[in-house]
N, C-alpha and C positions, 0 to 999 in steps of 0.2 A: 577471645580469637587470637591466636597466635599465627604471627608472619610467617610467612613461606621464602625464603631465598632461592634465587638461582646461582652462580659465584662460578667462579674462573679463579684457578691455581697456578702461581706460573712453581713449575716443581725447581731442582736445583740445579737440570738439565739442559733447562731451555722452556722442556714440554711444558704443554698447559694441560689442564686437566679439568671439569665441567663436571659440577653436583647440582644437591639442593637438598635442602637443610629448614630445620624449625629455627636452629640455635645456632647463628653463622660464629659464632666468638668458639665456642664450644665444637664446631665441627671444624676451626679448622687446627684450636689446638690436636683435636683427637687425631688427624691425620698428620699433624707434628710432632706426636707420640706414638704416631709409626697405628694404628689403630686404625685409621679412618681406611680407605679404597686398597685393596692392594696394588691400583698403580704407582700411586705414591710412596706408598712403604718404600722400599729401591731407590728416590727419588725426594730423599727429603735433604735441607726443610723445606719448606714451601712457601707461598706468600700470597694474600690473599692482593689478585686486582682488581679487581669486577665482580659485580653485584648488581642483582634487584629481589625487588622486593615485589608479594603478590598476596590480597588476600586469602587465596585460597590454593590446596595442595595442589587442583587439577591443573590451577593457571601457571602456576611454579614448575609444573612438571611439561604440561608444553611448551614452556619455554626454555627446557632442557635440553628440550629434543629438538627445537629453532637453531642452538647456541651448537649444540654437537654436529650438525650437519655446517656449521660454518665451516670453510677451511679454513685454515693458519692464518692466512692472510686479514680474509676477515674478523675472524675472530681478536686477534691482536689493532686491530681500528674501531674495535667496538670497546676495548677497555682503552684507549690513546682519546673516542670521544666522551668520555663518561670518568677520566679519572678519579679513585675514591681518596687520592693521598695529597 
């Protein structure tokens, strides 16, 4: 069974993008190659700043919706609380 990831990217213009995937490394590379989400294509390069792993797609999509409803300040606090680097 594949892991399901929810992730936050920091775009070159400082904005944040939230998405989900089953292959985190490939998805970040796709974003940086300009074949990711339309939002990130004009804001390259992007940097992975946060992610969470879930056993099911449903859980990942639910969490993605929760994160997307957060304010920018709340997203930045989330990133700071669980630094990946």
